C-alpha positions as CSV (number, residue, x, y, z in Angstrom):
1,M,5.6,40.8,-14.0
2,M,3.6,40.9,-10.8
3,N,0.4,41.1,-12.9
4,N,1.5,38.0,-14.8
5,V,2.0,36.1,-11.5
6,E,-1.4,37.3,-10.3
7,S,-3.1,36.2,-13.5
8,I,-1.4,32.7,-13.2
9,W,-2.7,32.4,-9.7
10,K,-6.3,33.4,-10.6
11,K,-6.3,31.1,-13.6
12,R,-5.1,28.1,-11.7
13,V,-7.6,28.6,-8.9
14,V,-10.5,29.0,-11.3
15,E,-9.5,25.9,-13.3
16,Y,-9.1,23.9,-10.0
17,N,-12.6,24.9,-8.8
18,Q,-14.1,24.0,-12.2
19,E,-12.4,20.6,-12.1
20,L,-13.8,20.0,-8.6
21,Q,-17.3,21.1,-9.5
22,K,-17.3,19.0,-12.7
23,Y,-16.9,15.8,-10.6
24,L,-18.6,16.7,-7.4
25,K,-22.0,17.1,-9.1
26,Y,-21.7,13.4,-9.9
27,M,-20.3,12.3,-6.6
28,F,-22.9,14.0,-4.5
29,N,-26.0,13.0,-6.4
30,D,-29.4,12.3,-4.8
31,H,-28.8,8.6,-4.2
32,L,-25.4,9.1,-2.4
33,L,-26.8,12.0,-0.4
34,F,-29.6,9.8,0.8
35,V,-27.2,7.1,1.8
36,L,-24.9,9.6,3.5
37,I,-27.8,11.2,5.4
38,F,-29.0,7.8,6.5
39,A,-25.5,6.7,7.6
40,L,-24.6,9.9,9.3
41,G,-27.9,9.9,11.1
42,G,-27.3,6.4,12.4
43,A,-23.7,7.2,13.4
44,A,-24.8,10.4,15.2
45,F,-27.5,8.5,17.1
46,T,-25.0,5.7,18.1
47,Y,-22.4,8.3,19.1
48,N,-24.9,10.3,21.2
49,Q,-25.9,7.1,23.0
50,W,-22.3,6.2,23.6
51,V,-21.4,9.7,25.0
52,K,-24.1,9.3,27.6
53,T,-22.3,6.3,29.0
54,L,-18.9,8.1,29.6
55,D,-17.6,8.9,33.0
56,P,-15.0,11.6,34.1
57,T,-12.2,9.0,34.0
58,F,-12.6,8.5,30.2
59,P,-9.4,10.0,28.5
60,A,-11.3,12.4,26.2
61,P,-8.4,15.0,26.1
62,L,-5.9,12.3,25.1
63,I,-8.1,11.0,22.3
64,M,-8.9,14.5,21.0
65,A,-5.2,15.3,21.1
66,L,-4.3,12.3,19.1
67,V,-7.0,12.8,16.5
68,L,-6.5,16.5,16.1
69,G,-2.7,16.1,16.2
70,L,-2.8,13.8,13.2
71,L,-5.1,16.1,11.3
72,L,-3.0,19.1,12.1
73,A,0.3,17.3,11.1
74,W,-1.4,16.4,7.8
75,S,-1.0,19.8,6.2
76,P,-0.4,19.5,2.4
77,V,0.2,22.7,0.6
78,Y,-1.9,23.0,-2.6
79,T,0.4,24.5,-5.2
80,F,-1.7,23.9,-8.3
81,L,1.6,23.3,-10.2
82,R,1.8,21.3,-13.4
83,E,4.5,19.3,-15.1
84,A,5.4,22.1,-17.6
85,D,5.9,24.6,-14.7
86,A,9.3,23.1,-14.0
87,V,10.4,24.6,-17.3
88,F,8.3,27.7,-17.8
89,L,8.0,29.0,-14.2
90,L,11.4,28.1,-13.0
91,P,13.0,31.4,-14.3
92,L,10.3,33.2,-12.3
93,E,11.0,31.5,-9.0
94,E,12.2,34.6,-7.1
95,R,9.1,36.4,-8.2
96,L,6.6,33.7,-7.1
97,T,6.7,34.5,-3.3
98,S,3.2,36.0,-3.4
99,Y,1.9,33.0,-5.4
100,F,3.1,30.5,-2.9
101,K,1.9,32.5,0.1
102,K,-1.6,32.4,-1.5
103,C,-1.2,28.7,-1.9
104,I,-0.6,28.3,1.8
105,W,-3.6,30.4,2.8
106,I,-6.0,28.7,0.3
107,S,-4.7,25.4,1.7
108,F,-5.6,26.7,5.2
109,M,-9.1,27.6,4.0
110,F,-9.8,24.2,2.6
111,Q,-8.4,22.3,5.5
112,S,-10.0,24.5,8.2
113,Y,-13.4,23.0,7.3
114,I,-12.1,19.6,8.2
115,Q,-10.7,20.9,11.5
116,L,-14.1,22.6,12.2
117,L,-16.1,19.4,11.6
118,V,-13.9,17.1,13.5
119,L,-13.7,19.4,16.5
120,A,-17.5,19.8,16.4
121,A,-17.9,16.0,16.4
122,L,-15.5,15.6,19.4
123,M,-17.0,18.4,21.5
124,P,-19.9,16.3,23.0
125,M,-17.4,13.7,24.2
126,Y,-15.2,16.4,25.8
127,V,-18.1,18.3,27.4
128,A,-19.5,15.0,28.8
129,V,-16.2,14.1,30.4
130,S,-14.8,17.5,31.5
131,G,-18.0,19.2,32.6
132,S,-17.2,22.2,30.4
133,S,-19.8,24.0,28.4
134,F,-20.0,24.2,24.6
135,S,-19.0,27.9,24.9
136,S,-15.4,26.7,24.9
137,F,-15.8,25.5,21.3
138,F,-14.8,28.8,19.7
139,P,-11.7,29.4,21.8
140,L,-10.6,25.8,21.0
141,L,-11.3,26.3,17.3
142,A,-9.2,29.5,17.3
143,L,-6.3,27.5,18.9
144,I,-6.7,24.6,16.4
145,L,-6.7,27.0,13.4
146,A,-3.6,28.8,14.7
147,I,-1.8,25.5,15.1
148,K,-2.9,24.6,11.5
149,V,-1.3,27.8,10.2
150,W,1.9,26.9,12.0
151,N,1.9,23.4,10.5
152,L,1.3,24.7,7.0
153,Y,4.2,27.1,7.1
154,I,6.5,24.5,8.6
155,R,5.4,22.1,5.9
156,W,6.2,24.7,3.2
157,F,9.7,25.2,4.7
158,M,10.3,21.5,4.7
159,L,9.3,21.2,1.0
160,K,12.7,22.7,0.2
161,F,14.3,19.5,1.5
162,Q,14.5,16.6,-0.9
163,E,15.3,13.8,1.7
164,K,12.3,11.6,2.6
165,E,13.7,11.1,6.1
166,A,13.6,14.8,6.8
167,H,9.9,14.9,5.8
168,W,9.0,11.9,8.0
169,T,10.9,13.3,10.9
170,D,9.2,16.7,10.5
171,S,5.7,15.1,10.3
172,L,6.4,13.2,13.5
173,V,7.7,16.3,15.4
174,R,4.8,18.4,14.3
175,F,2.3,15.7,15.3
176,L,4.0,15.5,18.8
177,L,4.1,19.3,19.3
178,S,0.6,19.9,18.0
179,G,-0.9,17.0,20.0
180,A,1.0,18.0,23.1
181,L,-0.3,21.6,23.0
182,V,-3.9,20.5,22.4
183,F,-3.7,18.0,25.2
184,L,-2.3,20.5,27.7
185,V,-5.0,23.0,26.9
186,L,-7.9,20.4,27.0
187,S,-6.6,18.8,30.2
188,G,-6.2,22.1,32.0
189,A,-2.5,21.7,32.7
190,V,-0.5,24.3,34.5
191,P,0.2,27.4,32.3
192,W,4.0,27.1,32.3
193,M,3.8,23.7,30.6
194,T,1.6,25.1,27.8
195,I,3.9,28.1,27.4
196,V,7.0,25.8,27.1
197,V,5.4,23.8,24.3
198,A,4.3,26.9,22.5
199,L,7.8,28.4,22.7
200,L,9.2,25.1,21.3
201,M,6.9,25.5,18.4
202,V,8.0,29.1,17.8
203,V,11.7,28.1,18.0
204,Y,11.1,25.2,15.6
205,A,9.4,27.5,13.1
206,L,12.2,30.1,13.3
207,Y,14.9,27.5,12.8
208,F,13.5,26.2,9.6
209,Y,12.6,29.7,8.4
210,Q,16.2,30.7,8.7
211,S,17.7,27.4,7.4
212,T,15.6,27.4,4.2
213,K,16.0,31.1,3.3
214,E,18.8,30.4,0.8
215,K,17.3,27.1,-0.5
216,N,15.7,26.8,-3.9
217,L,12.3,25.2,-4.5
218,K,12.3,21.5,-5.3
219,W,10.1,21.8,-8.4
220,D,10.0,18.0,-9.2
221,L,8.9,17.3,-5.6
222,L,6.2,20.0,-5.6
223,I,4.8,18.9,-9.0
224,N,4.8,15.2,-8.0
225,L,3.0,16.0,-4.7
226,E,0.4,18.0,-6.6
227,E,-0.1,15.2,-9.1
228,Q,-0.5,12.6,-6.3
229,R,-3.1,14.8,-4.5
230,M,-5.2,15.2,-7.7
231,L,-4.8,11.5,-8.4
232,I,-6.4,10.6,-5.0
233,F,-9.4,12.9,-5.9
234,Y,-9.7,11.4,-9.4
235,R,-9.7,7.9,-7.9
236,I,-12.6,8.8,-5.6
237,A,-14.5,10.6,-8.4
238,N,-14.0,7.5,-10.6
239,M,-16.1,5.5,-8.2
240,F,-19.1,7.7,-9.4
241,T,-18.3,8.6,-13.0
242,D,-15.8,8.0,-15.8
243,V,-12.6,10.1,-15.3
244,P,-10.5,10.2,-18.5
245,K,-7.5,11.6,-16.7
246,L,-7.2,8.5,-14.5
247,K,-5.4,5.5,-15.7
248,G,-5.9,2.5,-13.5
249,K,-3.2,-0.1,-13.0
250,V,-3.7,-3.5,-14.5
251,H,-2.4,-6.6,-12.7
252,R,-1.9,-10.0,-14.3
253,R,-3.3,-12.1,-11.4
254,K,-2.8,-15.5,-13.1
255,W,-4.2,-17.4,-10.1
256,L,-7.7,-16.0,-10.9
257,D,-7.7,-17.1,-14.6
258,W,-10.3,-19.7,-13.7
259,L,-12.8,-16.9,-13.0
260,V,-12.6,-15.4,-16.5
261,K,-12.7,-18.5,-18.6
262,A,-15.6,-18.3,-21.0
263,P,-16.8,-20.5,-23.9
264,F,-15.7,-19.5,-27.4
265,S,-18.9,-17.9,-28.5
266,Q,-20.3,-14.4,-29.3
267,A,-22.6,-14.6,-26.3
268,S,-19.6,-14.6,-23.9
269,T,-17.8,-11.7,-25.5
270,Y,-18.7,-8.9,-23.0
271,R,-18.9,-11.3,-20.1
272,Y,-15.3,-12.1,-20.7
273,L,-14.2,-8.5,-21.0
274,Y,-16.0,-7.2,-18.0
275,L,-14.8,-10.1,-15.8
276,R,-11.2,-9.5,-16.8
277,A,-11.6,-5.7,-16.1
278,L,-13.2,-6.4,-12.7
279,V,-10.6,-8.9,-11.6
280,R,-7.4,-7.3,-13.1
281,T,-8.1,-3.6,-12.8
282,S,-7.0,-2.1,-9.4
283,E,-9.7,0.6,-9.0
284,Y,-12.5,-2.0,-9.4
285,S,-11.1,-5.1,-7.7
286,G,-9.6,-2.9,-4.9
287,L,-12.9,-1.1,-4.3
288,Y,-14.9,-4.4,-4.3
289,I,-12.5,-6.2,-1.9
290,R,-12.2,-3.2,0.5
291,L,-15.9,-2.5,0.8
292,T,-16.7,-6.2,1.2
293,L,-14.1,-6.7,4.0
294,I,-15.2,-3.5,5.8
295,G,-18.9,-4.4,5.6
296,A,-18.2,-8.0,6.8
297,L,-16.1,-6.7,9.8
298,L,-18.8,-4.2,10.8
299,I,-21.4,-6.9,10.7
300,Y,-19.2,-9.3,12.7
301,S,-18.4,-6.6,15.4
302,N,-22.0,-5.6,16.1
303,A,-24.5,-8.0,17.5
304,S,-27.6,-6.0,16.4
305,F,-29.7,-7.8,13.8
306,I,-31.1,-4.5,12.4
307,F,-27.6,-3.1,12.1
308,S,-26.4,-6.2,10.2
309,I,-29.2,-5.9,7.6
310,I,-28.7,-2.2,7.2
311,T,-25.0,-2.5,6.9
312,A,-25.2,-5.3,4.3
313,L,-27.7,-3.3,2.1
314,V,-25.7,0.0,2.4
315,F,-22.4,-1.7,1.5
316,L,-24.1,-3.6,-1.4
317,Y,-25.4,-0.3,-2.7
318,L,-22.1,1.6,-2.3
319,T,-20.2,-1.2,-4.0
320,A,-22.6,-1.7,-6.9
321,F,-23.2,2.1,-7.4
322,Q,-19.4,2.7,-7.7
323,M,-18.9,-0.2,-10.1
324,I,-21.4,1.1,-12.7
325,P,-18.7,3.2,-14.6
326,L,-17.1,-0.2,-15.5
327,F,-19.8,-0.3,-18.2
328,K,-18.1,2.4,-20.3
329,R,-14.6,1.0,-19.8
330,F,-14.3,-0.3,-23.4
331,D,-16.2,2.5,-25.1
332,Y,-13.0,4.1,-26.4
333,K,-11.4,0.9,-27.7
334,I,-11.6,0.8,-31.4
335,W,-11.3,-3.0,-31.6
336,V,-14.4,-3.4,-29.4
337,L,-16.5,-1.3,-31.7
338,I,-16.0,-3.7,-34.6
339,Y,-17.1,-6.8,-32.7
340,P,-20.1,-8.4,-34.5
341,V,-22.3,-8.3,-31.4
342,S,-25.2,-6.2,-30.4
343,R,-25.2,-3.5,-27.8
344,E,-28.1,-5.3,-26.0
345,L,-25.6,-8.2,-25.4
346,K,-23.2,-5.6,-23.8
347,K,-25.9,-4.4,-21.4
348,S,-27.2,-7.9,-20.5
349,S,-23.7,-9.2,-19.9
350,F,-22.9,-6.2,-17.6
351,Q,-26.2,-6.7,-15.7
352,K,-25.2,-10.4,-15.1
353,I,-21.7,-9.4,-13.9
354,M,-23.2,-6.8,-11.5
355,S,-25.9,-9.3,-10.2
356,Q,-23.4,-12.1,-9.7
357,S,-20.8,-9.9,-7.9
358,M,-23.5,-8.4,-5.7
359,M,-24.8,-11.9,-4.8
360,I,-21.3,-13.1,-3.9
361,Q,-20.9,-10.0,-1.7
362,A,-24.3,-10.7,-0.1
363,I,-23.2,-14.2,0.8
364,V,-20.0,-12.9,2.4
365,F,-22.0,-10.4,4.5
366,S,-24.1,-13.2,5.9
367,L,-21.1,-15.4,6.8
368,P,-20.2,-13.4,10.0
369,L,-23.7,-14.1,11.3
370,F,-23.4,-17.8,10.5
371,I,-20.0,-17.9,12.2
372,R,-21.5,-16.4,15.4
373,G,-24.2,-19.1,15.3
374,A,-27.0,-16.6,14.4
375,W,-28.6,-18.8,11.8
376,L,-32.0,-17.1,11.4
377,P,-30.6,-13.5,11.2
378,G,-27.9,-14.8,8.8
379,M,-30.6,-16.3,6.5
380,I,-32.7,-13.2,6.6
381,T,-29.6,-11.0,5.9
382,L,-28.7,-13.3,3.0
383,L,-32.2,-13.3,1.5
384,A,-32.4,-9.5,1.9
385,G,-29.0,-9.1,0.2
386,L,-29.9,-11.5,-2.7
387,T,-33.2,-9.8,-3.2
388,F,-31.6,-6.4,-3.2
389,S,-29.0,-7.6,-5.7
390,I,-31.6,-8.8,-8.2
391,F,-33.7,-5.6,-8.0
392,F,-30.7,-3.4,-8.2
393,S,-29.2,-5.1,-11.3
394,Q,-32.5,-5.6,-13.1
395,F,-34.1,-2.2,-12.5
396,Y,-31.7,0.5,-11.2
397,V,-28.8,-0.5,-13.4
398,V,-31.0,-0.6,-16.5
399,Q,-32.1,3.0,-15.9
400,R,-28.5,4.1,-15.2
401,L,-27.2,2.4,-18.4
402,K,-29.9,4.1,-20.4
403,K,-28.9,7.5,-19.1
404,M,-25.3,6.8,-19.7
405,E,-26.0,5.9,-23.3
406,E,-28.1,9.0,-23.8
407,T,-25.2,11.2,-22.7
408,L,-22.8,9.2,-24.9
409,F,-24.8,9.8,-28.0
């Protein structure tokens, strides 16, 4: 029986890694990597310049405690469970202890990378304010990882409770205790205060360990959490490629009917379909609105002209690039295949929709500059955005659609 449990574990992990790799190769393509390197380089430079302006009164330990406390309290346990497991694995529950222990530790491995990156990003701020050296990084990392293990085990104990209130309360308590311990260590508090918080964490863990010993697993809850976790990943992956397992929500949005009105003619067939999909489907309309608002807010909050143009172009690229999978949305609908229209009309209609949506976004990105009274930078940003929209839709999109059709056939 132990061999069967071990084989289930290995099979689930292998399948999970294969699923990740299948979509990550599309997500981290050359174009996105270029944008990420560019964006991270700019962010790192801006962050470095900001750190130089800090003085010893800046509350770096408090900020680090809040950020790291939130990350530590966020400790989902990856169980790799599926809907059928509630039937087929339920009789084996008592023998699955080793399976779930491995789930906790593989969750730790995945999440420890995030802790490492965030701590590394926050260290220059801490060193600049406290006067410490970067040699304290590894002791701090060891402390953070130990607290992460504590959070994961507490989270696992709490998954045996069905009540949502219990989960929210637990998350809050773990955030407060984790943040408090990090803050006391970073601020150089007296040792007895740090020891008191550490003992409270030990008592908290022992209490839930004892109180959940006789409780059974909540299979429906575990499966639902795993499905929600994978759904988030699929939604992100769907921005870069078609994800068959993801079913987007469609909203009526009657108040936007005026946008999708089209003349009764063959030439308007795909324009009508793509407009309706863009307006009514949550993954595309939500993506478009979110990135547009974020880009506009960034432009409004920064007075730099160069920053405004770069932000506008980057967000235009990110939005348009992630909307390209919309082209294949109707490929699996039988009724679309019998339309008496050419595939060239499909491509030209999609190009127009892309071009028009990008142009609207470019206009929105120039509005913050006009509102501030920066007319010349606003006009230059607008012209740069409109030019980029035309070139992207007429050249880059054409090449991408060609590749997508080659893989389809």
